[in-house]
C-alpha positions in Angstrom: 84.0 58.6 -82.5 83.2 56.3 -85.1 82.7 58.1 -88.7 79.5 55.2 -89.2 78.7 52.5 -87.8 76.6 49.4 -89.1 74.2 47.7 -87.7 72.2 44.9 -88.5 69.4 43.1 -87.6 69.3 39.3 -88.2 66.0 38.8 -86.0 62.7 39.7 -85.9 60.8 37.4 -84.0 61.6 34.3 -82.3 61.1 31.9 -84.6 62.7 34.1 -87.6 65.5 32.5 -90.2 67.8 30.8 -88.4 70.5 32.2 -91.5 69.7 35.5 -91.2 72.6 36.4 -88.6 75.2 34.2 -89.7 74.9 35.6 -93.2 74.6 38.7 -91.9 77.7 38.6 -89.7 79.5 36.8 -93.5 78.1 38.2 -96.5 80.0 41.9 -95.4 81.0 43.9 -93.3 78.9 44.6 -89.6 79.7 45.7 -86.8 76.6 45.2 -84.6 74.3 42.5 -85.0 71.1 43.0 -83.0 68.3 40.2 -82.6 64.5 40.7 -81.5 63.4 37.6 -79.8 60.2 38.7 -77.9 56.9 39.4 -78.3 54.1 40.2 -75.5 53.1 36.6 -75.4 56.7 34.9 -75.6 57.1 36.9 -72.5 54.3 34.7 -70.6 55.5 31.4 -72.3 59.0 31.8 -70.9 57.4 32.8 -67.8 55.9 29.3 -67.7 59.7 27.7 -68.8 61.3 29.2 -65.6 58.5 28.3 -63.3 58.8 24.7 -64.6 62.8 24.9 -64.5 64.5 28.1 -62.9 67.8 27.7 -65.3 65.1 28.3 -68.5 62.9 31.0 -69.5 64.9 32.5 -72.4 65.3 31.9 -76.0 67.3 28.7 -76.3 67.8 29.2 -80.2 69.7 32.2 -79.2 72.3 29.8 -77.2 72.7 27.8 -80.2 73.5 30.4 -82.7 76.3 32.0 -80.3 77.7 28.5 -80.0 77.4 28.3 -84.0 79.2 32.0 -84.8 80.8 32.4 -81.5 84.9 32.0 -83.0 83.6 34.4 -86.0 82.0 37.3 -84.0 85.7 37.1 -81.7 87.8 37.1 -84.8 85.7 40.0 -86.5 85.2 41.7 -83.5 81.3 42.1 -84.2 78.7 43.1 -81.4 75.8 41.4 -80.5 73.1 42.8 -78.4 70.0 40.7 -78.4 67.1 40.7 -75.9 67.4 36.7 -75.8 67.3 36.9 -72.0 63.2 36.8 -71.3 62.9 36.4 -68.1 66.3 35.0 -67.3 68.7 36.8 -68.4 71.5 35.3 -66.0 70.4 31.7 -66.7 71.0 32.8 -70.6 74.5 34.2 -70.3 75.7 31.3 -68.3 74.2 28.8 -71.2 76.5 31.1 -73.5 79.5 31.0 -71.1 79.1 27.2 -70.8 78.8 27.2 -74.5 82.0 29.3 -75.1 84.4 26.7 -72.6 82.8 24.1 -75.0 85.0 26.1 -77.7 87.9 26.9 -76.3 87.4 30.2 -76.0 88.0 32.3 -73.2 88.5 36.7 -72.7 84.5 37.1 -73.9 82.6 39.2 -72.3 78.5 39.1 -71.6 76.4 42.1 -70.4 72.8 41.1 -69.3 70.5 44.2 -68.5 68.2 43.3 -65.7 65.0 44.9 -64.0 62.6 44.9 -66.2 60.8 42.1 -64.7 58.4 43.4 -62.1 56.1 39.8 -61.6 57.5 39.5 -58.0 57.2 43.2 -57.1 53.7 43.4 -57.9 52.4 43.7 -54.3 55.2 46.1 -53.1 54.6 48.1 -56.5 50.7 48.8 -55.9 51.8 50.0 -52.2 54.2 52.3 -53.7 51.5 53.6 -55.9 51.1 51.5 -59.2 47.8 51.3 -60.1 48.7 49.3 -63.2 45.5 50.4 -65.2 44.8 49.0 -68.7 46.3 51.3 -70.9 43.0 51.2 -72.9 40.2 50.8 -70.9 41.1 52.2 -67.7 40.0 48.9 -66.1 41.2 48.3 -62.3 43.9 45.6 -62.2 43.2 44.2 -58.4 40.8 41.6 -59.3 43.5 40.3 -62.2 46.1 40.4 -60.3 46.3 36.5 -59.1 46.3 35.6 -62.3 49.1 37.4 -63.8 51.6 35.1 -65.6 54.3 37.8 -66.4 54.9 41.5 -66.1 57.5 43.4 -67.9 58.4 46.8 -68.2 60.0 48.6 -71.4 63.2 49.6 -70.6 65.1 52.4 -72.4 68.2 51.9 -74.4 71.0 53.4 -71.8 71.5 50.7 -70.0 72.5 48.7 -73.3 75.3 51.3 -73.8 76.6 50.9 -69.9 77.3 47.2 -70.5 79.0 48.1 -73.8 80.9 51.2 -72.2 82.1 48.3 -69.3 83.5 46.3 -72.3 80.3 43.9 -73.4 80.8 42.0 -76.4 77.6 40.1 -76.3 74.6 42.0 -74.7 71.8 39.9 -73.2 68.4 41.7 -72.0 64.7 41.2 -70.6 62.0 43.1 -71.8 63.1 46.4 -73.5 61.9 48.3 -76.8 62.8 46.9 -80.3 64.3 50.1 -81.8 66.1 50.1 -78.4 68.8 47.6 -79.6 69.7 49.9 -82.0 68.8 52.8 -80.1 72.1 51.2 -77.2 74.8 51.0 -79.6 74.3 54.6 -81.1 73.8 56.0 -77.9 77.6 54.3 -76.8 79.4 54.4 -80.4 78.8 58.3 -80.4 78.4 59.8 -77.1 74.3 60.9 -77.2 73.1 62.0 -74.3 69.9 62.2 -72.8 68.8 65.4 -73.7 69.9 65.0 -77.5 66.4 64.5 -78.3 66.3 64.6 -82.5 69.7 62.0 -82.4 67.9 59.6 -79.6 64.9 60.3 -82.2 66.7 59.4 -85.4 68.0 56.8 -83.5 64.8 55.3 -82.1 63.3 55.4 -86.4 66.7 53.5 -87.2 65.8 50.6 -84.5 62.5 50.7 -85.5 63.4 50.2 -88.8 65.0 47.4 -88.9 63.0 45.5 -86.0 61.5 43.2 -87.9 64.3 42.0 -89.9 63.9 41.5 -93.8 60.4 43.5 -93.6 62.4 46.1 -94.7 63.9 44.5 -97.4 60.8 43.3 -99.2 59.4 40.6 -97.2 55.3 41.6 -96.4 55.6 43.7 -99.2 52.3 44.9 -101.2 54.1 44.7 -104.3 55.6 41.0 -103.5 55.8 40.3 -107.2 58.4 42.8 -107.3 60.6 41.6 -104.9 64.1 39.4 -106.4 65.3 36.0 -104.9 62.6 36.0 -102.2 64.6 32.6 -101.5 67.8 34.2 -100.2 66.5 37.7 -99.1 69.1 40.1 -96.9 68.3 41.2 -93.8 68.6 45.3 -93.1 71.6 47.1 -92.0 71.8 50.6 -91.4 74.6 53.0 -91.8 74.6 55.2 -89.0 76.3 59.0 -88.7 76.8 60.7 -85.9 74.9 63.7 -86.7 71.5 61.3 -86.8 71.2 60.3 -90.5 71.7 57.2 -91.6 71.2 55.1 -95.0 69.0 51.6 -94.7 70.6 48.9 -97.0 71.8 45.4 -97.3 74.6 43.3 -98.3 74.7 43.4 -101.7 74.7 40.2 -103.9 71.5 38.9 -101.5 67.7 38.9 -102.1 65.1 41.2 -101.8 65.2 45.4 -102.5 65.7 47.8 -100.1 63.5 51.3 -101.7 61.7 53.7 -100.5 58.4 52.1 -100.7 59.8 49.2 -98.9 61.2 51.6 -96.1 58.1 53.3 -95.6 56.1 50.3 -95.2 58.1 49.2 -92.6 58.1 53.0 -90.9 54.1 52.6 -90.2 54.0 49.2 -89.1 52.7 49.3 -85.5 53.4 53.2 -85.6 50.6 54.7 -83.3 50.1 58.3 -83.4 53.0 59.6 -86.0 53.3 62.6 -84.0 54.1 60.6 -81.1 55.5 57.8 -81.4 56.5 57.0 -77.4 59.6 55.2 -76.3 61.2 55.0 -73.5 63.8 57.3 -73.9 62.0 59.9 -76.4 58.9 60.9 -78.1 59.4 61.1 -82.1 57.4 63.2 -84.8 57.5 60.2 -87.6 55.6 63.3 -89.9 59.0 64.4 -90.0 61.3 61.7 -91.5 63.1 62.5 -94.6 63.6 59.3 -97.3 65.5 59.8 -100.3 66.8 56.4 -102.3 70.3 58.0 -102.8 71.4 54.4 -105.4 70.4 50.7 -105.6 69.5 49.7 -102.1 70.2 52.6 -100.5 67.7 54.7 -98.9 69.2 57.9 -96.8 67.0 58.6 -93.8 67.1 62.1 -92.6 65.3 65.2 -91.0 63.9 63.3 -87.4 62.4 65.6 -84.3 62.4 64.5 -81.1 60.4 65.4 -78.0 60.9 64.9 -74.0 60.3 61.5 -72.9 57.3 61.2 -71.2 57.9 60.2 -67.0 56.3 56.8 -67.1 57.7 53.2 -68.9 55.1 50.6 -70.5 54.4 47.4 -68.6 53.9 44.3 -70.9 51.7 41.7 -68.5 50.1 38.5 -69.4 46.9 37.1 -67.4 45.4 33.7 -67.8 41.8 34.1 -69.7 39.6 31.1 -69.8 40.3 28.7 -72.1 39.8 27.5 -75.9 39.5 25.0 -78.3 39.4 24.8 -82.0 38.7 21.8 -84.9 38.7 22.0 -88.4 37.0 20.4 -91.5 37.2 20.5 -95.2 34.2 20.4 -96.8 34.0 19.9 -100.4 32.0 19.3 -103.6 28.8 21.3 -104.7 27.2 23.4 -101.8 30.1 23.2 -99.7 29.3 26.5 -98.1 26.0 25.4 -97.4 27.4 22.3 -96.2 29.9 24.4 -93.8 27.1 25.9 -92.6 25.0 23.2 -91.7 28.0 21.3 -90.2 28.2 24.3 -87.6 24.6 24.5 -87.3 24.8 20.9 -85.9 27.7 20.9 -83.8 26.4 23.8 -81.8 22.6 22.3 -81.5 24.2 18.8 -80.2 26.0 20.7 -77.5 23.1 23.0 -76.6 21.1 20.0 -76.0 23.7 18.5 -74.2 23.4 21.4 -71.8 26.8 22.9 -72.6 27.0 26.7 -73.5 30.0 28.7 -73.8 31.5 32.4 -73.3 31.8 32.7 -77.1 31.9 30.4 -80.1 33.0 31.8 -83.6 32.2 29.5 -87.1 34.6 30.4 -89.8 35.1 29.8 -93.6 38.3 29.9 -94.7 38.7 30.2 -98.3 35.4 32.3 -98.6 35.7 35.0 -95.7 37.4 34.3 -92.3 39.8 36.9 -93.3 38.2 39.8 -95.7 34.4 39.6 -94.9 31.8 38.9 -97.8 34.8 40.6 -100.7 35.1 36.7 -102.1 33.2 35.0 -104.8 30.0 34.3 -104.2 29.1 30.8 -102.4 28.0 28.8 -105.5 31.2 29.5 -106.8 33.2 28.0 -104.2 33.7 23.8 -103.8 35.8 23.6 -101.0 35.8 24.9 -97.8 38.1 24.9 -94.7 35.6 25.1 -91.8 37.0 25.8 -88.3 34.9 26.0 -85.4 35.9 27.8 -82.0 35.0 28.1 -78.5 35.9 29.8 -75.4 35.2 29.2 -71.9 36.1 29.5 -68.3 35.2 26.1 -67.8 37.9 23.6 -70.3 35.7 20.8 -69.2 33.0 22.2 -71.7 35.8 22.5 -74.3 36.3 18.9 -73.7 33.1 18.0 -74.5 33.1 20.9 -77.4 36.2 18.8 -79.0 34.5 15.0 -79.4 31.9 16.6 -81.6 33.7 17.4 -84.8 34.6 14.3 -85.5 31.3 12.6 -86.0 30.3 14.7 -88.5 32.6 12.5 -91.2 29.8 10.1 -91.6 26.8 11.5 -89.5 26.7 15.2 -91.0 26.6 16.6 -95.2 28.6 14.4 -97.6 32.0 15.2 -98.9 33.6 16.1 -95.3 37.1 15.3 -94.8 40.1 16.7 -93.7 40.0 16.1 -89.9 43.4 16.1 -88.8 45.6 16.7 -85.1 43.0 14.6 -83.1 39.9 16.2 -81.0 40.7 19.4 -80.2 41.8 19.9 -76.3 41.5 23.0 -74.1 44.2 25.2 -74.5 44.7 28.3 -71.6 44.1 31.1 -72.9 46.6 34.0 -72.2 45.6 37.7 -72.8 47.4 41.0 -72.7 47.3 43.8 -69.8 49.2 47.0 -70.8 49.6 49.7 -68.2 51.9 52.2 -67.0 54.4 52.7 -64.4 56.0 55.8 -62.9 60.1 55.4 -64.2 60.9 56.3 -60.7 59.7 53.0 -59.5 61.9 50.9 -61.8 65.6 50.8 -61.4 67.8 48.8 -64.3 70.8 47.0 -63.4 74.0 45.8 -65.5 76.4 43.4 -65.3 79.3 42.5 -67.2 81.3 39.5 -66.8 83.8 37.7 -68.5 84.2 34.0 -69.3 
């Protein structure tokens, strides 16, 4: 057992900094680099990719990252844990193997964790008793079943530990919890067991603090003006100990900062019930977390208490819910707000007279009140507004008609209308989120480790 383990997260979402994981590997010592690519909508995007091409359905950026860093990973014996597998971990592994062969590398072991993707199994699971009622509303699932695009279970961290125990240096998973990417290595390194509730809770909090990348080191921080060198912001690292305590830090010489406040803001992010934060492996009482600044960019975290896990997993499903379209115009000059309001009235009236109706419409005035309501300066103090008109409906043809009404305002509406860009708005399919629960006995994770 190691005395401590250094784990850094270099990816808070698919689209995060491409330099962050490389810098974590190069700017100082690190044992594990975790990479979080997945969000609810990401799974549906990946499923569509896989439907078009059976060799896709994963985060292709991750493969390029591996190609760029595999020599460093092998040379420094760094382990990488990423949920980049999306809905096709096998194809992701094969793409990494191809990159390794191209580099002339051998001996690399890659583990994959599967079993979270239950899309094809939904009919059998429902026959076995899974109801998939909407977690928030209790709404029945049967009427939406034919519209489902993706269905993935948030599995636990122990399969990651299993893959590490089998010698994998790179772990590729599908959907799991974001904190599980960190908890899995800690289970492996320190031998934590399923009934070590306080330790599992500590590892879960460590993962939660790391999961959004630089949000812990000053990104998205309330007092943003205090954050030094945003351009070179360092990504967070935990120095984890076998007793469940850990220090949050970053590599010396990097931008950003780690303080009690930056760590606290990340802790309350997507927290839910602070006394009952639910993960597949343990429930955590966030009110027991103790934070102490013990040096520059060093925050000690301790005192975390855990409770037994629930008997169910959360399921993330996405489904088709009609179509939407949005278009924008910049309205400038005196009475900009009044002119923007008139533009919206004109569009909706013309569409109504053309016999075109929608399930929902929305007029937003960016720069005045689209985000915060009526707390900005009075309209007569505003001399430019970005008007955004949106509509959604089950009928895509209605959205096509909507898209044809915005540009004409440039010459047949009030004066001062500019900024129309991107062409006519086109219908886009709406992908909606359906959260549900499933009994743990109905889900089986699978771990395989292969060598290039």
